[in-house]
FIMARZA-992362 format. One record per residue (C-alpha): residue in one letter; x, y, z. Coordinates in nm, 3 decimals. Layout:
REM residues N
<site><rest>A</rest><X>X</X><Y>Y</Y><Z>Z</Z></site>
...
END
This chain:
REM residues 228
<site><rest>M</rest><X>12.833</X><Y>10.730</Y><Z>10.605</Z></site>
<site><rest>T</rest><X>12.817</X><Y>10.716</Y><Z>10.226</Z></site>
<site><rest>D</rest><X>12.770</X><Y>10.411</Y><Z>10.006</Z></site>
<site><rest>P</rest><X>13.106</X><Y>10.308</Y><Z>9.852</Z></site>
<site><rest>R</rest><X>12.942</X><Y>10.279</Y><Z>9.510</Z></site>
<site><rest>G</rest><X>12.806</X><Y>10.631</Y><Z>9.531</Z></site>
<site><rest>R</rest><X>12.441</X><Y>10.533</Y><Z>9.546</Z></site>
<site><rest>R</rest><X>12.191</X><Y>10.770</Y><Z>9.703</Z></site>
<site><rest>V</rest><X>12.037</X><Y>10.596</Y><Z>10.004</Z></site>
<site><rest>V</rest><X>11.765</X><Y>10.793</Y><Z>10.180</Z></site>
<site><rest>A</rest><X>11.623</X><Y>10.695</Y><Z>10.518</Z></site>
<site><rest>L</rest><X>11.260</X><Y>10.804</Y><Z>10.522</Z></site>
<site><rest>V</rest><X>11.087</X><Y>10.824</Y><Z>10.860</Z></site>
<site><rest>A</rest><X>10.714</X><Y>10.882</Y><Z>10.903</Z></site>
<site><rest>A</rest><X>10.654</X><Y>11.021</Y><Z>11.252</Z></site>
<site><rest>R</rest><X>10.365</X><Y>11.162</Y><Z>11.450</Z></site>
<site><rest>N</rest><X>10.409</X><Y>11.285</Y><Z>11.807</Z></site>
<site><rest>E</rest><X>10.748</X><Y>11.115</Y><Z>11.852</Z></site>
<site><rest>A</rest><X>10.937</X><Y>11.408</Y><Z>12.007</Z></site>
<site><rest>D</rest><X>11.080</X><Y>11.187</Y><Z>12.282</Z></site>
<site><rest>A</rest><X>11.241</X><Y>10.936</Y><Z>12.043</Z></site>
<site><rest>I</rest><X>11.286</X><Y>11.098</Y><Z>11.703</Z></site>
<site><rest>G</rest><X>11.615</X><Y>11.269</Y><Z>11.785</Z></site>
<site><rest>S</rest><X>11.793</X><Y>10.949</Y><Z>11.882</Z></site>
<site><rest>T</rest><X>11.631</X><Y>10.767</Y><Z>11.589</Z></site>
<site><rest>V</rest><X>11.767</X><Y>11.023</Y><Z>11.341</Z></site>
<site><rest>R</rest><X>12.117</X><Y>11.023</Y><Z>11.490</Z></site>
<site><rest>S</rest><X>12.124</X><Y>10.643</Y><Z>11.482</Z></site>
<site><rest>L</rest><X>12.009</X><Y>10.631</Y><Z>11.119</Z></site>
<site><rest>H</rest><X>12.286</X><Y>10.873</Y><Z>11.023</Z></site>
<site><rest>A</rest><X>12.532</X><Y>10.620</Y><Z>11.166</Z></site>
<site><rest>V</rest><X>12.407</X><Y>10.334</Y><Z>10.945</Z></site>
<site><rest>A</rest><X>12.660</X><Y>10.243</Y><Z>10.675</Z></site>
<site><rest>G</rest><X>12.539</X><Y>10.352</Y><Z>10.333</Z></site>
<site><rest>V</rest><X>12.278</X><Y>10.607</Y><Z>10.442</Z></site>
<site><rest>T</rest><X>12.338</X><Y>10.941</Y><Z>10.271</Z></site>
<site><rest>E</rest><X>12.038</X><Y>11.139</Y><Z>10.398</Z></site>
<site><rest>V</rest><X>11.769</X><Y>11.116</Y><Z>10.665</Z></site>
<site><rest>V</rest><X>11.428</X><Y>11.267</Y><Z>10.594</Z></site>
<site><rest>V</rest><X>11.158</X><Y>11.285</Y><Z>10.859</Z></site>
<site><rest>V</rest><X>10.798</X><Y>11.326</Y><Z>10.752</Z></site>
<site><rest>D</rest><X>10.618</X><Y>11.494</Y><Z>11.041</Z></site>
<site><rest>D</rest><X>10.255</X><Y>11.392</Y><Z>11.002</Z></site>
<site><rest>A</rest><X>10.106</X><Y>11.707</Y><Z>11.160</Z></site>
<site><rest>S</rest><X>10.240</X><Y>11.631</Y><Z>11.508</Z></site>
<site><rest>D</rest><X>10.108</X><Y>11.819</Y><Z>11.810</Z></site>
<site><rest>D</rest><X>10.446</X><Y>11.812</Y><Z>11.983</Z></site>
<site><rest>A</rest><X>10.806</X><Y>11.906</Y><Z>11.901</Z></site>
<site><rest>T</rest><X>10.872</X><Y>11.614</Y><Z>11.665</Z></site>
<site><rest>A</rest><X>10.975</X><Y>11.843</Y><Z>11.377</Z></site>
<site><rest>A</rest><X>11.209</X><Y>12.054</Y><Z>11.589</Z></site>
<site><rest>E</rest><X>11.376</X><Y>11.752</Y><Z>11.751</Z></site>
<site><rest>A</rest><X>11.425</X><Y>11.583</Y><Z>11.412</Z></site>
<site><rest>A</rest><X>11.580</X><Y>11.895</Y><Z>11.260</Z></site>
<site><rest>A</rest><X>11.809</X><Y>11.942</Y><Z>11.559</Z></site>
<site><rest>A</rest><X>11.933</X><Y>11.586</Y><Z>11.513</Z></site>
<site><rest>G</rest><X>12.027</X><Y>11.656</Y><Z>11.151</Z></site>
<site><rest>A</rest><X>11.727</X><Y>11.537</Y><Z>10.953</Z></site>
<site><rest>R</rest><X>11.561</X><Y>11.714</Y><Z>10.666</Z></site>
<site><rest>V</rest><X>11.202</X><Y>11.765</Y><Z>10.783</Z></site>
<site><rest>L</rest><X>10.891</X><Y>11.765</Y><Z>10.565</Z></site>
<site><rest>R</rest><X>10.586</X><Y>11.862</Y><Z>10.764</Z></site>
<site><rest>S</rest><X>10.230</X><Y>11.772</Y><Z>10.663</Z></site>
<site><rest>D</rest><X>9.977</X><Y>12.049</Y><Z>10.705</Z></site>
<site><rest>R</rest><X>9.718</X><Y>11.795</Y><Z>10.819</Z></site>
<site><rest>H</rest><X>9.716</X><Y>11.441</Y><Z>10.957</Z></site>
<site><rest>R</rest><X>9.738</X><Y>11.210</Y><Z>10.655</Z></site>
<site><rest>G</rest><X>9.812</X><Y>10.874</Y><Z>10.817</Z></site>
<site><rest>K</rest><X>10.130</X><Y>10.677</Y><Z>10.764</Z></site>
<site><rest>G</rest><X>10.082</X><Y>10.577</Y><Z>10.402</Z></site>
<site><rest>G</rest><X>9.957</X><Y>10.920</Y><Z>10.300</Z></site>
<site><rest>A</rest><X>10.244</X><Y>11.094</Y><Z>10.475</Z></site>
<site><rest>L</rest><X>10.503</X><Y>10.875</Y><Z>10.305</Z></site>
<site><rest>E</rest><X>10.344</X><Y>10.912</Y><Z>9.961</Z></site>
<site><rest>G</rest><X>10.324</X><Y>11.288</Y><Z>10.004</Z></site>
<site><rest>A</rest><X>10.692</X><Y>11.304</Y><Z>10.095</Z></site>
<site><rest>L</rest><X>10.797</X><Y>11.086</Y><Z>9.802</Z></site>
<site><rest>S</rest><X>10.618</X><Y>11.319</Y><Z>9.563</Z></site>
<site><rest>R</rest><X>10.834</X><Y>11.605</Y><Z>9.696</Z></site>
<site><rest>L</rest><X>11.172</X><Y>11.430</Y><Z>9.703</Z></site>
<site><rest>R</rest><X>11.405</X><Y>11.351</Y><Z>9.418</Z></site>
<site><rest>A</rest><X>11.460</X><Y>10.987</Y><Z>9.334</Z></site>
<site><rest>A</rest><X>11.693</X><Y>10.770</Y><Z>9.539</Z></site>
<site><rest>D</rest><X>11.871</X><Y>10.449</Y><Z>9.444</Z></site>
<site><rest>V</rest><X>11.754</X><Y>10.288</Y><Z>9.769</Z></site>
<site><rest>W</rest><X>11.496</X><Y>10.395</Y><Z>10.025</Z></site>
<site><rest>L</rest><X>11.524</X><Y>10.288</Y><Z>10.387</Z></site>
<site><rest>L</rest><X>11.189</X><Y>10.312</Y><Z>10.565</Z></site>
<site><rest>A</rest><X>11.196</X><Y>10.334</Y><Z>10.943</Z></site>
<site><rest>D</rest><X>10.957</X><Y>10.413</Y><Z>11.225</Z></site>
<site><rest>G</rest><X>11.020</X><Y>10.723</Y><Z>11.434</Z></site>
<site><rest>D</rest><X>11.024</X><Y>10.545</Y><Z>11.770</Z></site>
<site><rest>L</rest><X>11.320</X><Y>10.311</Y><Z>11.709</Z></site>
<site><rest>G</rest><X>11.553</X><Y>10.531</Y><Z>11.913</Z></site>
<site><rest>T</rest><X>11.910</X><Y>10.410</Y><Z>11.947</Z></site>
<site><rest>S</rest><X>11.814</X><Y>10.063</Y><Z>11.821</Z></site>
<site><rest>A</rest><X>11.784</X><Y>10.215</Y><Z>11.471</Z></site>
<site><rest>T</rest><X>12.155</X><Y>10.142</Y><Z>11.417</Z></site>
<site><rest>A</rest><X>12.053</X><Y>9.776</Y><Z>11.377</Z></site>
<site><rest>I</rest><X>11.851</X><Y>9.856</Y><Z>11.064</Z></site>
<site><rest>G</rest><X>12.175</X><Y>9.814</Y><Z>10.872</Z></site>
<site><rest>A</rest><X>12.090</X><Y>9.442</Y><Z>10.870</Z></site>
<site><rest>V</rest><X>11.782</X><Y>9.525</Y><Z>10.662</Z></site>
<site><rest>L</rest><X>11.965</X><Y>9.759</Y><Z>10.427</Z></site>
<site><rest>R</rest><X>12.259</X><Y>9.531</Y><Z>10.348</Z></site>
<site><rest>P</rest><X>12.077</X><Y>9.270</Y><Z>10.132</Z></site>
<site><rest>V</rest><X>11.942</X><Y>9.546</Y><Z>9.908</Z></site>
<site><rest>L</rest><X>12.277</X><Y>9.721</Y><Z>9.877</Z></site>
<site><rest>G</rest><X>12.433</X><Y>9.380</Y><Z>9.808</Z></site>
<site><rest>D</rest><X>12.180</X><Y>9.307</Y><Z>9.530</Z></site>
<site><rest>E</rest><X>12.038</X><Y>9.009</Y><Z>9.716</Z></site>
<site><rest>A</rest><X>11.688</X><Y>9.156</Y><Z>9.739</Z></site>
<site><rest>D</rest><X>11.474</X><Y>9.431</Y><Z>9.590</Z></site>
<site><rest>L</rest><X>11.270</X><Y>9.465</Y><Z>9.909</Z></site>
<site><rest>A</rest><X>11.404</X><Y>9.362</Y><Z>10.249</Z></site>
<site><rest>I</rest><X>11.174</X><Y>9.356</Y><Z>10.552</Z></site>
<site><rest>G</rest><X>11.298</X><Y>9.365</Y><Z>10.910</Z></site>
<site><rest>V</rest><X>11.179</X><Y>9.091</Y><Z>11.144</Z></site>
<site><rest>L</rest><X>11.193</X><Y>9.234</Y><Z>11.496</Z></site>
<site><rest>P</rest><X>11.230</X><Y>9.039</Y><Z>11.821</Z></site>
<site><rest>S</rest><X>10.905</X><Y>8.973</Y><Z>12.003</Z></site>
<site><rest>Q</rest><X>10.818</X><Y>9.251</Y><Z>12.246</Z></site>
<site><rest>G</rest><X>10.478</X><Y>9.129</Y><Z>12.357</Z></site>
<site><rest>G</rest><X>10.198</X><Y>9.381</Y><Z>12.329</Z></site>
<site><rest>G</rest><X>9.878</X><Y>9.270</Y><Z>12.158</Z></site>
<site><rest>L</rest><X>9.730</X><Y>8.929</Y><Z>12.098</Z></site>
<site><rest>G</rest><X>9.874</X><Y>8.891</Y><Z>11.748</Z></site>
<site><rest>V</rest><X>9.537</X><Y>8.872</Y><Z>11.573</Z></site>
<site><rest>V</rest><X>9.599</X><Y>9.161</Y><Z>11.331</Z></site>
<site><rest>K</rest><X>9.947</X><Y>9.029</Y><Z>11.253</Z></site>
<site><rest>W</rest><X>9.812</X><Y>8.681</Y><Z>11.179</Z></site>
<site><rest>L</rest><X>9.528</X><Y>8.811</Y><Z>10.964</Z></site>
<site><rest>S</rest><X>9.765</X><Y>9.036</Y><Z>10.771</Z></site>
<site><rest>G</rest><X>10.005</X><Y>8.748</Y><Z>10.706</Z></site>
<site><rest>F</rest><X>9.718</X><Y>8.526</Y><Z>10.596</Z></site>
<site><rest>A</rest><X>9.584</X><Y>8.794</Y><Z>10.361</Z></site>
<site><rest>I</rest><X>9.927</X><Y>8.854</Y><Z>10.205</Z></site>
<site><rest>A</rest><X>9.973</X><Y>8.482</Y><Z>10.145</Z></site>
<site><rest>R</rest><X>9.630</X><Y>8.455</Y><Z>9.984</Z></site>
<site><rest>S</rest><X>9.692</X><Y>8.761</Y><Z>9.767</Z></site>
<site><rest>C</rest><X>10.038</X><Y>8.687</Y><Z>9.632</Z></site>
<site><rest>G</rest><X>10.167</X><Y>8.360</Y><Z>9.780</Z></site>
<site><rest>F</rest><X>10.434</X><Y>8.518</Y><Z>10.001</Z></site>
<site><rest>R</rest><X>10.438</X><Y>8.385</Y><Z>10.357</Z></site>
<site><rest>S</rest><X>10.550</X><Y>8.670</Y><Z>10.577</Z></site>
<site><rest>R</rest><X>10.683</X><Y>8.646</Y><Z>10.930</Z></site>
<site><rest>A</rest><X>10.661</X><Y>9.022</Y><Z>10.977</Z></site>
<site><rest>P</rest><X>10.365</X><Y>9.146</Y><Z>10.771</Z></site>
<site><rest>L</rest><X>10.326</X><Y>9.464</Y><Z>10.977</Z></site>
<site><rest>S</rest><X>10.692</X><Y>9.563</Y><Z>10.991</Z></site>
<site><rest>G</rest><X>10.762</X><Y>9.919</Y><Z>10.884</Z></site>
<site><rest>Q</rest><X>11.138</X><Y>9.866</Y><Z>10.884</Z></site>
<site><rest>R</rest><X>11.216</X><Y>9.814</Y><Z>10.515</Z></site>
<site><rest>A</rest><X>11.475</X><Y>9.874</Y><Z>10.247</Z></site>
<site><rest>I</rest><X>11.359</X><Y>9.894</Y><Z>9.887</Z></site>
<site><rest>T</rest><X>11.522</X><Y>9.982</Y><Z>9.558</Z></site>
<site><rest>G</rest><X>11.407</X><Y>10.297</Y><Z>9.384</Z></site>
<site><rest>L</rest><X>11.289</X><Y>10.094</Y><Z>9.085</Z></site>
<site><rest>T</rest><X>11.080</X><Y>9.859</Y><Z>9.298</Z></site>
<site><rest>L</rest><X>10.933</X><Y>10.149</Y><Z>9.493</Z></site>
<site><rest>S</rest><X>10.823</X><Y>10.312</Y><Z>9.169</Z></site>
<site><rest>R</rest><X>10.636</X><Y>9.992</Y><Z>9.083</Z></site>
<site><rest>V</rest><X>10.438</X><Y>9.984</Y><Z>9.410</Z></site>
<site><rest>R</rest><X>10.332</X><Y>10.348</Y><Z>9.410</Z></site>
<site><rest>P</rest><X>10.109</X><Y>10.518</Y><Z>9.490</Z></site>
<site><rest>L</rest><X>10.147</X><Y>10.382</Y><Z>9.840</Z></site>
<site><rest>A</rest><X>9.835</X><Y>10.264</Y><Z>10.019</Z></site>
<site><rest>N</rest><X>9.679</X><Y>10.489</Y><Z>10.277</Z></site>
<site><rest>G</rest><X>9.704</X><Y>10.452</Y><Z>10.653</Z></site>
<site><rest>F</rest><X>9.834</X><Y>10.142</Y><Z>10.825</Z></site>
<site><rest>G</rest><X>9.774</X><Y>9.929</Y><Z>10.517</Z></site>
<site><rest>V</rest><X>10.091</X><Y>10.062</Y><Z>10.353</Z></site>
<site><rest>E</rest><X>10.315</X><Y>9.770</Y><Z>10.453</Z></site>
<site><rest>A</rest><X>10.080</X><Y>9.488</Y><Z>10.353</Z></site>
<site><rest>A</rest><X>10.004</X><Y>9.659</Y><Z>10.023</Z></site>
<site><rest>M</rest><X>10.373</X><Y>9.717</Y><Z>9.952</Z></site>
<site><rest>T</rest><X>10.457</X><Y>9.352</Y><Z>10.009</Z></site>
<site><rest>I</rest><X>10.175</X><Y>9.229</Y><Z>9.786</Z></site>
<site><rest>D</rest><X>10.250</X><Y>9.475</Y><Z>9.507</Z></site>
<site><rest>A</rest><X>10.624</X><Y>9.406</Y><Z>9.520</Z></site>
<site><rest>V</rest><X>10.578</X><Y>9.028</Y><Z>9.496</Z></site>
<site><rest>R</rest><X>10.330</X><Y>9.069</Y><Z>9.212</Z></site>
<site><rest>S</rest><X>10.576</X><Y>9.292</Y><Z>9.027</Z></site>
<site><rest>G</rest><X>10.837</X><Y>9.015</Y><Z>9.033</Z></site>
<site><rest>A</rest><X>11.057</X><Y>9.175</Y><Z>9.298</Z></site>
<site><rest>R</rest><X>11.282</X><Y>8.966</Y><Z>9.518</Z></site>
<site><rest>V</rest><X>11.139</X><Y>9.000</Y><Z>9.869</Z></site>
<site><rest>L</rest><X>11.344</X><Y>8.891</Y><Z>10.168</Z></site>
<site><rest>E</rest><X>11.277</X><Y>8.904</Y><Z>10.542</Z></site>
<site><rest>V</rest><X>11.576</X><Y>8.970</Y><Z>10.768</Z></site>
<site><rest>A</rest><X>11.612</X><Y>8.940</Y><Z>11.144</Z></site>
<site><rest>A</rest><X>11.707</X><Y>9.276</Y><Z>11.296</Z></site>
<site><rest>D</rest><X>11.752</X><Y>9.368</Y><Z>11.663</Z></site>
<site><rest>L</rest><X>11.524</X><Y>9.673</Y><Z>11.644</Z></site>
<site><rest>R</rest><X>11.297</X><Y>9.795</Y><Z>11.922</Z></site>
<site><rest>H</rest><X>10.998</X><Y>10.023</Y><Z>11.914</Z></site>
<site><rest>R</rest><X>10.702</X><Y>10.122</Y><Z>12.125</Z></site>
<site><rest>T</rest><X>10.432</X><Y>9.856</Y><Z>12.143</Z></site>
<site><rest>T</rest><X>10.060</X><Y>9.905</Y><Z>12.194</Z></site>
<site><rest>G</rest><X>9.925</X><Y>9.755</Y><Z>12.513</Z></site>
<site><rest>R</rest><X>9.624</X><Y>9.541</Y><Z>12.592</Z></site>
<site><rest>D</rest><X>9.413</X><Y>9.837</Y><Z>12.696</Z></site>
<site><rest>L</rest><X>9.134</X><Y>10.032</Y><Z>12.528</Z></site>
<site><rest>A</rest><X>9.372</X><Y>10.258</Y><Z>12.338</Z></site>
<site><rest>G</rest><X>9.577</X><Y>9.962</Y><Z>12.221</Z></site>
<site><rest>F</rest><X>9.278</X><Y>9.767</Y><Z>12.096</Z></site>
<site><rest>A</rest><X>9.142</X><Y>10.079</Y><Z>11.922</Z></site>
<site><rest>H</rest><X>9.477</X><Y>10.125</Y><Z>11.744</Z></site>
<site><rest>R</rest><X>9.481</X><Y>9.764</Y><Z>11.630</Z></site>
<site><rest>G</rest><X>9.123</X><Y>9.796</Y><Z>11.514</Z></site>
<site><rest>R</rest><X>9.213</X><Y>10.090</Y><Z>11.289</Z></site>
<site><rest>Q</rest><X>9.519</X><Y>9.903</Y><Z>11.170</Z></site>
<site><rest>G</rest><X>9.315</X><Y>9.594</Y><Z>11.086</Z></site>
<site><rest>L</rest><X>9.055</X><Y>9.797</Y><Z>10.897</Z></site>
<site><rest>D</rest><X>9.320</X><Y>9.970</Y><Z>10.686</Z></site>
<site><rest>I</rest><X>9.481</X><Y>9.635</Y><Z>10.603</Z></site>
<site><rest>F</rest><X>9.145</X><Y>9.482</Y><Z>10.514</Z></site>
<site><rest>R</rest><X>9.074</X><Y>9.765</Y><Z>10.272</Z></site>
<site><rest>V</rest><X>9.400</X><Y>9.736</Y><Z>10.079</Z></site>
<site><rest>V</rest><X>9.398</X><Y>9.356</Y><Z>10.069</Z></site>
<site><rest>F</rest><X>9.034</X><Y>9.343</Y><Z>9.961</Z></site>
<site><rest>A</rest><X>9.111</X><Y>9.584</Y><Z>9.678</Z></site>
<site><rest>R</rest><X>9.404</X><Y>9.375</Y><Z>9.561</Z></site>
<site><rest>M</rest><X>9.217</X><Y>9.047</Y><Z>9.582</Z></site>
<site><rest>G</rest><X>8.958</X><Y>9.209</Y><Z>9.359</Z></site>
<site><rest>G</rest><X>9.227</X><Y>9.300</Y><Z>9.108</Z></site>
<site><rest>R</rest><X>9.243</X><Y>9.668</Y><Z>9.198</Z></site>
<site><rest>R</rest><X>9.521</X><Y>9.886</Y><Z>9.344</Z></site>
END
């Protein structure tokens, strides 16, 4: 469905080993009002993520090696032509991705330069990484975030250009929020009924959150020191 004002709105999905959900995610993103193209960045998946995304109608950019979320997104952006608005979404949203329209609308309506989706609580971890990330963002730029780890975002092309290059790994969201606020962008958090896979309270889940926390620490530490 095209934007009535003719703006180019690209949904950009970083995915790794999401063959079971990426097809329904892509089809749902195509149904979001305003979205003109869906691009899936396959971060060197070991499964059929790329094939499933292409079959669902996405343009697929495949990384030749595992780059991590931030690296995969930055690599894709360097290969794509500019868009008026970028809609960032996780590959495991499935059919719930239709609800990301709530995140896109404030940007299309010129109410925000960066809109961040606040998802319903789904349990999962203990919330330590989320709390630390929110605390670090507030200390770095004064913005008090309810969803500091949310990857469901809409951002204007101009604002995105001001926060690039994107941070590596799982620090990409925290860094984007800090850099956007510091650039003077209007940042808004929006409730959205989106669902995705959560990490459990097992060894794998705690290992994932440990890597996530380390990536966030790196990007926040750099920005508190005045570096990008």
